[in-house]
N, C-alpha and C positions, 0 to 999 in steps of 0.2 A: 505492499499500500504505500502510496506516495503522498504525503504530507508538506503543505507548506508552512514554514516557521516563521513568524509575524514577532518580531522583536519591538516592542514600544520604545520609541524616544529615552523614556526615564532609564530603562532596562538597561540599553544599549549603552549609555553615559555612566549612569551610577551602581548599576547592578549588572555587571556584564557574567559574573558567576550563576545566575540564575539563566541566563541565555543557553550558557553553557551546561548546565543541568539539565536542563528541557531539552537540549540535543541530544544527551547521553539518555535518558529517560525513553525518549522517539524510539533512538534507536535500538536500545536495549530490547523493547517490543517489537522490533522488526518492520519499524517503518524506515521506508528510506526519503529523506529530509531533504528537501530543497528551500533554500536562502533568498529569495529574490533580492537582489543585491539594489534596485531602484526603491525598493520600500522607506517610507519615511513614515513619521508622526502622525497617526491616527486624526488629529484636529479636536481633540477633548480640548486641551487646555484655551485653544480659541475658543469653541463651542461654550466652553464654561462661563468663560469672560464677556459671552453676548455676541461676540463675532460672527455670526453664521453663515456670511457670508464669505469671508475670507477664509473659513473652514471648507465651501465647496469643492475648490480644487484639490483639498488633500483627498478630501472621501472619492473624488473621481477618479484620481490617480491611486486610489487605495484598490478600488475595485476593478482599474484596469488589470492592476500588476497580479492580483490574486486572482482573477476571472476565472483562469483554465484548471485550477486546483479545486480538486472535490474536496479537500479537508484544508483549514488552515488553522494553526495551532498556535496560539498568543499566552503567555505565561500572566495575564492581566486580567482581572476580570471587568477593572473598568475600562480599558480600550475595549476589551471583546463586546461590551453592554455599547457602547460608545457606536461600533461598524454596528452592531447586530438592531439596535432596538433606536439608533438616532441618525441614522444619516437618509432614511427618508426624508 
């Protein structure tokens, strides 16, 4: 099974060990992990500040980058909620 790994900006910058641990865990369970290098922030910080117009380009980019993956794994509940519940 192939999964894409989405690492939120704060994990990338402040908690990279969480990203590596997520990768190891997925591989331990036999997942073929892809890491799309074009990924960026999901836009949650801007959306939380009320800047929804500025968030839209990030949402569009996220959907384009991850559209071909059946599964996307993200080690952040709030970023996952942003994508699943607030992109509409």
